[in-house]
matplotlib code that plots the C-alpha trace (Angstrom):
import matplotlib.pyplot as plt

x = [-46.2, -46.0, -42.2, -42.1, -41.1, -41.8, -39.1, -40.3, -38.2, -38.3, -39.7, -38.3, -39.3, -36.6, -36.5, -40.1, -41.4, -39.2, -40.5, -43.5, -46.3, -46.8, -43.4, -44.4, -46.1, -47.6, -50.9, -50.4, -47.2, -48.4, -51.1, -48.6, -46.1, -49.4, -49.9, -46.4, -46.4, -49.7, -48.0, -44.9, -47.2, -49.3, -45.9, -44.7, -47.8, -49.0, -49.8, -49.3, -46.1, -42.5, -40.8, -37.0, -36.3, -33.1, -31.5, -30.2, -30.4, -33.9, -35.1, -35.9, -38.4, -38.1, -41.4, -42.2, -45.2, -45.3, -45.6]
y = [22.7, 22.5, 22.8, 25.3, 29.0, 32.1, 34.7, 38.0, 40.7, 44.3, 44.9, 48.5, 49.3, 51.6, 53.2, 54.4, 52.1, 54.2, 57.7, 59.5, 59.0, 62.8, 63.0, 60.8, 62.9, 60.0, 58.9, 55.5, 55.2, 56.0, 53.4, 50.7, 51.6, 51.7, 47.9, 47.0, 48.6, 46.6, 43.3, 44.1, 44.6, 41.3, 39.4, 41.0, 40.4, 37.1, 34.3, 31.7, 32.5, 33.4, 36.0, 37.4, 40.7, 41.3, 44.6, 43.0, 45.0, 46.4, 44.3, 40.7, 38.8, 35.0, 33.5, 30.0, 28.6, 28.3, 24.6]
z = [11.1, 14.8, 14.7, 12.0, 12.2, 10.5, 9.3, 8.8, 6.8, 6.6, 10.1, 10.3, 6.7, 5.7, 9.2, 8.9, 11.7, 14.2, 12.9, 14.1, 11.8, 11.6, 9.9, 7.0, 4.3, 2.1, 3.4, 1.8, 3.5, 6.9, 6.6, 5.6, 8.6, 10.9, 9.7, 10.5, 13.9, 14.6, 13.5, 15.7, 18.7, 17.9, 17.8, 21.1, 23.1, 21.5, 24.0, 21.2, 19.8, 20.7, 18.7, 18.6, 16.8, 15.1, 14.0, 10.9, 7.7, 7.7, 10.6, 11.0, 13.2, 14.0, 15.3, 16.7, 18.2, 21.9, 22.9]

ax = plt.figure().add_subplot(projection="3d")
ax.plot(x, y, z, "-o")
ax.set_aspect("equal")
plt.show()
């Protein structure tokens, strides 16, 4: 929908997103955190979308399409 929006929850993933990957022992968890960080970067740098990040709970992003 051209006037729709996307709300993404758990953007900080229990605080792991703000940690160094070397400090995360589980290989699977490191991979998941890496993907969330890539999604963060995509939202921040996208020419097609506007995103606001909120430090509510475990982090929320609200994304709308640029017009």
